C-alpha positions in Angstrom: 0.0 0.0 0.0 1.5 3.3 -1.0 0.6 5.9 1.7 3.5 8.1 0.6 4.3 10.7 3.3 1.2 10.3 5.4 2.9 8.3 8.1 6.5 9.6 7.7 5.6 13.2 8.5 5.8 12.5 12.2 9.3 12.3 13.6 8.6 9.5 16.1 6.7 6.3 15.9 5.2 5.7 19.4 4.5 2.1 18.9 4.0 1.3 22.5 2.3 4.5 23.5 2.4 5.6 27.1 0.2 5.0 30.1 -2.6 7.3 31.0 -1.9 9.1 34.3 -4.1 7.9 37.1 -5.2 11.4 37.7 -7.6 11.1 34.7 -9.3 8.1 36.2 -13.0 8.9 36.7 -13.9 9.1 40.4 -16.5 6.5 41.4 -19.9 7.8 42.1 -23.4 6.7 42.6 -25.5 6.1 39.6 -28.4 8.5 39.0 -31.5 7.7 41.0 -33.8 8.4 38.1 -34.5 5.4 35.9 -32.6 5.1 32.7 -34.6 5.9 29.5 -35.4 2.6 27.7 -33.7 2.4 24.4 -35.4 0.9 21.4 -33.7 -2.0 19.8 -31.1 -1.1 17.1 -30.6 -2.8 13.8 -27.0 -3.9 13.7 -25.0 -5.4 10.9 -21.4 -6.6 10.2 -20.3 -5.6 6.8 -17.0 -7.3 5.5 -14.8 -5.3 3.2 -11.6 -7.0 2.3 -8.7 -9.0 3.8 -10.4 -9.5 7.2 -11.4 -5.8 7.6 -15.0 -4.5 7.8 -17.3 -2.3 9.8 -20.3 -2.7 12.2 -23.4 -0.5 12.3 -25.5 0.0 15.4 -26.1 3.0 17.7 -23.3 5.6 17.2 -20.4 5.9 14.8 -19.7 2.9 12.7 -17.2 0.5 14.3 -14.3 -0.7 12.2 -12.9 -4.2 12.8 -10.1 -6.5 11.7 -10.5 -10.2 12.3 -7.8 -12.7 11.3 -6.5 -15.9 12.8 -3.7 -13.8 14.4 -5.3 -10.5 15.3 -8.5 -8.9 16.4 -8.8 -5.1 16.3 -11.8 -2.7 16.9 -12.0 1.0 15.9 -14.5 2.9 18.1 -17.0 1.4 20.5 -20.4 3.2 20.1 -22.7 2.9 23.1 -22.8 0.1 25.6 -25.8 -1.9 24.3 -24.5 -2.1 20.7 -20.9 -2.5 21.8 -22.0 -5.7 23.5 -23.6 -6.9 20.3 -20.4 -6.0 18.3 -18.2 -7.9 20.8 -20.4 -10.9 20.8 -20.6 -11.1 17.0 -17.1 -10.1 16.1 -16.1 -12.5 13.3 -13.8 -15.3 14.5 -13.6 -14.1 18.1 -14.9 -17.0 20.1 -13.3 -16.4 23.5 -10.2 -14.5 22.2 -9.2 -11.2 23.6 -9.3 -8.2 21.3 -5.7 -7.1 20.7 -6.4 -3.4 20.3 -9.4 -1.1 20.6 -9.0 2.3 19.2 -10.9 5.5 19.9 -10.8 7.9 16.9 -11.8 10.8 19.2 -13.6 11.4 22.5 -17.3 11.7 21.7 -19.8 9.5 23.5 -21.0 7.7 20.4 -17.4 6.5 19.9 -16.3 5.8 23.5 -19.3 4.8 25.6 -18.8 1.2 24.7 -15.3 1.2 26.1 -16.7 -0.2 29.3 -17.9 -3.3 27.4 -14.7 -3.8 25.5 -12.3 -3.1 28.4 -12.9 -6.5 29.9 -12.1 -8.3 26.7 -9.3 -6.1 25.3 -5.6 -6.0 25.8 -5.5 -2.2 25.4 -7.5 0.8 24.4 -5.5 3.2 22.3 -6.2 6.9 21.5 -4.5 10.2 20.7 -3.2 11.8 23.9 -5.8 14.5 24.0 -8.8 12.1 23.9 -9.1 11.1 27.6 -8.8 14.8 28.7 -11.5 15.8 26.4 -13.7 12.8 27.3 -13.3 13.6 31.0 -14.1 17.3 30.5 -17.3 16.4 28.6 -18.2 13.9 31.4 -17.7 16.5 34.1 -20.0 18.9 32.4 -22.9 16.4 32.3 -22.1 14.6 35.6 -21.4 11.1 34.3 -17.7 10.7 35.1 -18.6 7.4 36.8 -19.5 5.9 33.4 -16.2 6.7 31.7 -13.6 4.2 30.7 -10.6 5.9 29.2 -7.9 4.7 26.7 -5.0 3.3 28.6 -2.4 3.6 25.8 -1.8 7.0 24.3 0.2 8.4 21.4 1.1 11.9 20.2 1.6 11.6 16.4 1.7 8.0 15.3 1.0 4.5 16.8 2.0 1.6 14.6 2.2 -2.2 15.2 2.4 -5.4 13.2 -0.5 -7.7 14.2 -0.3 -11.1 12.5 -0.2 -10.5 8.8 -1.5 -6.9 9.1 0.1 -3.6 9.9 -2.2 -1.3 11.9 -1.4 2.4 12.2 -3.2 5.3 13.9 -2.2 8.8 12.9 -3.1 12.0 14.7 -4.8 14.5 12.3 -6.2 17.1 14.8 -7.3 19.6 15.5 -10.1 19.0 13.0 -13.5 17.6 14.1 -12.2 17.7 17.6 -8.8 18.4 19.3 -7.9 14.7 19.3 -8.8 13.1 16.0 -7.0 10.2 14.6 -7.4 7.9 11.6 -6.8 4.2 11.8 -5.3 2.3 8.8 -5.2 -1.4 8.1 -2.3 -1.0 5.7 -2.2 -4.3 3.8 -6.0 -4.4 3.5 -5.9 -0.8 2.3 -8.8 0.0 4.5 -8.9 3.3 6.6 -11.3 4.3 9.3 -11.6 8.1 9.2 -13.7 8.5 12.4 -15.7 11.7 12.1 -13.5 13.4 9.5 -16.1 12.7 6.9 -19.9 12.8 7.5 -20.8 11.3 4.2 -23.3 13.7 2.6 -24.7 15.0 5.8 -24.1 18.1 7.9 -21.4 17.4 10.4 -21.0 18.1 14.1 -18.4 20.8 14.6 -17.3 20.5 18.2 -15.6 23.8 19.1 -16.0 23.0 22.8 -13.9 19.8 22.1 -11.2 21.7 20.1 -12.7 21.6 16.6 -10.9 23.8 14.0 -12.5 24.0 10.6 -9.4 25.2 8.9 -7.4 22.4 10.5 -10.2 20.0 9.4 -9.7 21.2 5.8 -6.0 20.5 6.1 -6.6 17.0 7.5 -8.9 16.2 4.6 -6.4 17.4 2.1 -3.8 15.2 3.7 -6.1 12.1 3.5 -7.0 12.8 -0.1 -3.3 13.2 -1.1 -1.7 10.5 0.8 -4.0 7.5 0.6 -4.2 5.7 -2.7 -7.3 6.0 -4.9 -8.3 2.4 -4.3 -8.3 2.7 -0.5 -11.6 1.8 1.1 -12.5 4.6 3.6 -14.9 4.0 6.4 -17.0 7.0 7.6 -18.5 6.9 11.1 -21.7 8.8 10.0 -23.4 8.9 6.7 -26.6 9.8 4.8 -28.4 6.5 4.6 -28.7 6.8 0.8 -24.9 6.8 0.4 -23.5 4.6 3.1 -20.5 4.4 5.4 -17.8 3.7 2.8 -16.2 5.5 -0.1 -13.0 7.0 -1.3 -11.3 10.2 -2.4 -14.5 11.8 -3.9 -16.3 11.7 -0.6 -13.3 13.2 1.2 -13.1 16.0 -1.3 -16.8 16.6 -1.1 -16.5 17.0 2.7 -13.6 19.4 2.1 -15.6 21.4 -0.4 -18.5 21.7 2.1 -16.3 23.0 4.9 -14.6 25.4 2.5 -18.1 26.7 1.4 -19.1 27.0 5.0 -16.1 29.2 5.8 -16.6 31.2 2.6 -20.3 31.8 3.4 -19.4 32.9 7.0 -16.5 35.1 5.8 -18.7 36.9 3.3 -21.4 37.5 5.9 -18.8 39.0 8.3 -17.4 41.2 5.5 -20.9 42.4 4.7 -21.6 43.3 8.3 -24.2 40.5 8.7 -24.8 39.3 12.2 -24.4 35.7 13.4 -28.2 35.4 13.9 -28.8 36.5 10.4 -26.3 34.0 9.0 -27.7 31.0 10.7 -31.2 31.5 9.2 -30.0 29.9 6.0 -32.1 26.8 5.6 -29.8 24.6 3.5 -26.4 25.1 1.9 -26.6 25.8 -1.9 -24.6 23.4 -4.0 -24.8 20.5 -1.4 -28.3 19.1 -2.2 -27.4 15.6 -0.8 -26.8 17.1 2.6 -30.2 18.8 2.8 -32.6 18.0 5.6 -35.8 19.8 6.7 -35.5 22.8 8.9 -35.6 22.0 12.6 -33.7 20.3 15.3 -32.3 17.6 13.0 -30.7 20.2 10.7 -27.1 20.9 11.9 -26.4 23.6 9.3 -27.3 26.5 11.6 -24.8 25.2 14.2 -22.2 24.7 11.4 -22.6 28.3 10.2 -22.4 29.6 13.8 -19.2 27.6 14.4 -17.7 29.0 11.2 -18.7 32.6 12.0 -17.2 32.3 15.5 -14.0 30.7 14.3 -13.4 33.4 11.7 -14.4 36.1 14.3 -12.0 34.8 16.9 -14.8 34.1 19.3 -13.8 31.7 22.1 -15.4 28.3 22.2 -18.6 28.1 24.3 -19.0 25.9 27.3 -21.2 22.9 27.0 -21.4 19.8 24.9 -22.2 19.4 21.2 -25.4 17.9 20.1 -24.4 14.3 19.1 
């Protein structure tokens, strides 16, 4: 697989990572007294791609997986109930331990299943900013007692040979958050992009968690340039009509959307338009596949507000993004 400079731009390969300081361990606490909201059953599916790699859909960002006679790897963990289904149905697992679980970033729909996988995994790996961001979000909503953090952290690159596959995680943040990483199964030529691409749907831009739209654009350019055209890319979130996999065209479309977002906000600022006036835009012209009806399910107003604030130098607000 020719990934060119993508993995060599970092000066150090932190193959073993380093241990998470105990200070980040969530303090034990009593569970809430109010009953948990009952969750409706989720349709789940394992979709094989090639050479033992595939992805799992359920509740939350799509989980990537690698299953071979020598190695089991999982990328992201969704929420607890679907994480359990993923662990139980992981191809070829039986009673084997999962060699590595990755968190591509800190959001709950990618890390809440850590508690399920922790008991059956040798390690949970993430970029070094992920546990801090995860803890900060948990403190805001009062559920630190639920958190299980990555125990093996890296700065720029984590890389290891597992059986007949080479698995690499590369930091690309700040982008969607301040701790984004992409995970590559090199020989399979399959790459999990986490939330770098919301395939033809308006994304979450988590300025509270360190998002930087201009950094996100740079990350997408890097992915488009440095992974080969025949790489299969896994997207955590997607318009149901287009699905969770694709290639360079989907990456470039996401880049073009974010660029158009900044352009729209920049022109509004230059024209003296207020933030409130800008966010009234119902849908983004030129991106028809992204369009959804106005209302709570339409993230475009929040996207425009984030772009306006970033270009205006407004500090990130306190609070959690709508996930």
